N, C-alpha and C positions, 0 to 999 in steps of 0.2 A: 851399070852397076853389076858385080857377080852374084848370080843366085846360088839358092841351096833346096833342099827338097827333104821334107821330111815325112816318115813311112810311119805308119800307126797298125798296131796289131791288137784288138781288143778283145778282151773278154769278157766273161760277168761280172767280175770282182777286180779287173787288173786291166790297165793300157801299157802295151810295149811301144816304144817309138825309140828311132833312129834317125838320125839328121846325115845328109850326104850333100857333096858338094855336086851341083849339076853340070858342070864344065868337065869334067871324067870319071862321072859316075860310069860303073862298066869296066875299066881296066883293073886288072891282079893288081896294080900297085896303090890303088884308091881304097881306101877306109872309110867308114863312118866315122866322122867326128866325135858322135857322141851316142851312146846307148841306154836307153834307160827304162825303167819301169816303175808305175805305179800299182803297188798291191793294194787289196784291204778297201776297194771304193765301198762305199756303203757302210762300212762298218769301222775299220780302225785304219784308215788311208797311210801308206807309206811310201816316199819316193825315194830311190835311188838312182844314179845314173854314172856312168865312167867313161872315161876316153879310151881309145885303143891299147893303152899301155896297160889297163885296170885301174888306173888311178880314179878313185871316187871323187867327182866334182860337183854332184848334187846330192842332197841328202835332205830329207822333212819328212814329219811325223804330223798329222793334223789330229786334234784333240776330238774332234765329232765325224760325223758321216762328211762325205764328198761324194759326188754326183759326177758325172763324165763331162757335164758343161764347166763345172767348175775346174775340173781337172784339165781340162782342155786351155781353158781361160787361163789358168795359173801357168803351163807349160808355155803356151808360145810366148808368154813373156819370160819366163825362167831361161830358156836355151838362146834367149838373143845374144848374151855376151860371149857364146859359142858357136855363133855364126862366124866368127872371123870377119867381120865386113859385109857379108853376104844378107842378100833378104831372102825369106823363104816366098818361093814364086808356086808352089804347088805342094797338096799331099797326096800320097799314095797309100791306100787300104787293102789290108787283105780281108778279101769277102770268101768265106768258106765254098760258099755254093752260087753256082752262075745259071743253074739249069739247063735248059738244051738250047737257050737262044743265047746268051752270052759266053763265045768260046772263045774269046780274046777281050784284054783290059779295054774298058771303056769310060771316059768322061762321064762324071757323074753330074745329072740334071733330074728336074722333080721327075722325067716320065723314069727313068730310068730306076729311080728310086721305089717308084710304086710299081714297077715290076720285080725288083729285087724284094720287095714286101712281100708278094705272094709265095716266094719260096720260103720264107721261114719255117711251113712243116717239114720241109725236107732235111731242115738242118738246125732245129730248136736249140741246140746247147750253144749255139755260135752263131748263127747267122743274126739274131736279134740285135746282139751286141756290136758286132759289126756293124749294122746298119745306124745303130743309136749314135756311134761315134761322128759318122757321116753327120746325120741331122744336126748333133752338138757343135761341128765345124760350121754348120752351114748359118747357125745363130751366131756365134761368136766371132767368125771372121767370115761374115757372106762372100768377100770376093775372092777370097783364094780358092782356085781350081783344085777339082777333088779326082782323083781317078781311083775305080774300082778295078783290083786286079784279083782274079778267081781261081780258086784252087782245083776248080773242076775242068779250066781251059785246055789244060797241056793236055786231057784226055781224049780230046775230041778226035785225035787221030787214029783212036781204037778202030780197027773194023766193025762194021754193023754188027756182026754176030757177036762181036764181043762185049755190046753193049745191051744185049736183050735180055731179059727174063723169059722162061716159057711161060707167061701169062698170054690171056686173050689179047689181040691186036690191040684192041681200042683202050686198052690201060697203058701200052707202049706208047701209043700217039697221044697219050694225054700226058706222058712224061714218066712213066713209071719205067726207069730203065738202068742200068748202070754207068754212072758218073765218072767215079773215081775220084779220090781227093790228094792231099799233099804235091797238088801239081807244080806250085811256085818250084818246091824244093826238087823234084824229080827235074825241072827247065833248068835249075841253076846245075843241078849235077850233070846233066848232059850239055850244058855249055860249058863246063871244065875239061869233060872229056877227052875233046881234040889235044889238049895241053898235057894231060895226064897219061892217057893211053888210046894212042891212034886206034889200034886194033879194036877195040872196046867201045871206043866212039861210032865205029863205021860198023859194029858187028853186033851181038846179041849179049845184052848185059842185062842182069836182074838188080834193081837199086832197091835197099831196104831203107826205108825211111823207119828208123825204130825208136820212139820216144815215149810220153804219156799217151799221145796218138800214135797208132803204128800201121804203117801199111806196105806192100811190096808193088814192084811197077816193073814189067818188062819191056825195056826198048830194043828196037831195031834200027841200027844207023841214028838215032838218036831220038827217034819217035815212040810215042806210048802205043804199045801195041795190047796189053790189058795190064787190069790193075787188081788187088785182091780187094781193094774197097768198091760198093757197089752204089746203089740207090742214096744213102746216107752213110754218115762215117761210123756207122755200127760194124760195116761187115768185114770179113776176112779175118787177119790176127787178132789174136789175143791183144789187149791194152792194159794200162794202168787202171782204169775203171769201168773199162766198156768191154763186153762179152765176146766180140768177133763173131764168126760165123756161127749161126745158131738156126739147129731145125725149126720150121715154122712151126711144128705142131707142139714145141715146145709154149708155144706163146696160147694157143688154144688151151693147152691144160691146164696154165696158171688162171686164164678165163674162168674155165668152167671149175678146178677143183679146189683153187684158192681163192676165187671171186675178186681176181685181182683186174683193176680198170685200166684204161690205157696211159693213164698220168702215174699208176703204180707202177707197171710195165716198164715206162720211159725210164723211169727214177732207177729201177731194177738194172735195165741194161746200160744206160749210160754211167750210173755211178757208183753201183754197188757190186760190180762184177769184175770181169778181168782178173789182174792181179793181186787185187784188194780183196776180192771176192774169194779166190780160190785160196790164199792166203790165210784165209778165217779174219778177216780183218786187221792182220797185221799190218801191212802196207802196200801201196800202191808204187812205192818207188823202189825202184830195181836194186839200188845201193843198199839198203836196208835188208831186202829181201836175201842177196847174196853173202851178206856178211852174216845172217841170223844162221842159227843151228836147228831152228824148228822144224818139224817134219812138213807141215804146211807151206812153208818157204821152199822148203827144197821142191816141192811137189808144183809149187806155182812156177818156178824158174823152169822145170822141166816141160810143163804143158807149154809154155810160151816157146822154146826152142823145138817143141814138138809140130805145133802151129807154123812155124815160119818154115819148117823142113818139109812140111807136105805144101807150102805155098811153093817153096822155090821148086820142088820136080812139079808143079803144075806150070807154072812159069815157063821153065824150061822145054817143058813139053810145047807150049804155044810158040817159043820160038824156034822150034825145031834144033834146040841144041844150047850151047852156052861157052860164050868167050870170056865174059868177066863178072863179077861180084862187086856192088859197091855197099858198104855200109855207111848211113850218116845217121844225122840226128842225134839226140842226149844218148840214147843208150847205146845206138849202132856207133857213134863216136867214141864213146868213154867206159864202155864194159867190156873188157877184153875178154872174160869167161864164157860170157854169151856168143862173141865172135868166135871163140874158141870151138863152144860146142857144136854152133851150126856148121862149122867148116869141117868138124869132125865127122857131121851127120852127112855131109855132101860129098864124102870121100869117092861115091860111086859118079860123081860128075866130073873127075878130075881135080879137085880141090886138093891140095896139098899146103898146108900152115906153117908158116914161119915164124914160130913160137916166138923167138926173141923180137922180130919185128912187129908182132901182133902187142905184146909188152909196151914196146916203144910208141906204139900207135895212141894211146890213150890220153899219152899227154903232146900232143901235137901241138901247136900253137896255131892260131887263128890261121884261115887260108892256106894251110898246108896238107897235101897229101901224102900218104904212105901205102906202099905195097906191101901186104902182111903174108901173101901168099909164094911158095918156094917158085923159084923162077923156071925150073923145070917142069912145074904142073901143067896141065890142059886149059886150067882156068884161072887168070888174074883175078887176084882179090884184093880190094882196096878199100880203104878208110879216105873218104872227102868228106870234111865239113862243111855243111850247107847253110847258104846265106840267102833263104828268103826275102829279107829286106832289102838287099842288095838287087834281088830281081824285080820286086817292086819298084825300086827307085828307077830301075833303066826304063820301065816300061812308063813310068811317069813321066820321066825326061823326054821320051820319045812324042807320047800323045800330048804334051802341054807346049813343049820347047820345039819340036820337029827334028831331034837329034839322038 
């Protein structure tokens, strides 16, 4: 009987899922049969799922709270009519942090889970919810193989010097190092570059994953050489509610002068900063800020572009030059004004924007890519939609089915 793979991406109050046929996952013609999400877990749960053409085919609200166990049990039954006669053979999970040991996807067992639990302090906003979904599935579907795919794994190719902090060696040996994140997204973009731009695929490319979480990655011949993110998913670029790079002395000041403890600082850095904080609490959503005429919104957007510009210069220096730039993820794929401002600031690198192409790029269909730079520019600039779920499905198929 034909088989299918389900991919889960769990958050604190949400559960995203996609279903792929295992027979041809990884070809560009292949799409997930179903994408969906349950929001409001634990509060006011709402499910919505759609087919590739955008048609909503599953929708439900629950009057009371709903935990991950109940949500998973419901989903495993609810998706059966959409399996098109296939049986579920495996589950793939996005796990944010794999630490220094997990540098490739792995089939999950109790020993792996125990090791991953020790990494929770490195990604407190994501890892607990990633792992709770794995455990919940062990309870509700104990015979279903599960594969953990790590956002840090792709960056294992970074040279040792790009992974070090200038701290005592004992701390580095204990795991305090730069890991980098959004690796599943970067791995997918690297896999698509040979079909999109052969020169970029073999050359020096900076990929910008710009969403509610945001980072940048320097690729050389498709391998990660450096990332804007480091030990945790707080580092680097300004994000929706996360601060990005910050002088560590600020944390000492907050403790000494404001009396803030670790949990209060964690809340400030992860949930109250970034676009939300700089805009004076207006919004963490770039669409809202671009549409606003408030000074605070304009300052938030300006700082967002400034941080990208600084990081682009640093990553181009690491690569020794630049052949291409790729915009991806929610803001990267849909916010033409942000792309335009970044490209304008990157003119010194040889970037020349095609404004008409940039305007068209925000309306791309799934799987389409578009060059938004002038063809006589020294640096090619692309918008390439990412597909982390497909990357997870490919890894899951390979580990469970051997193909």
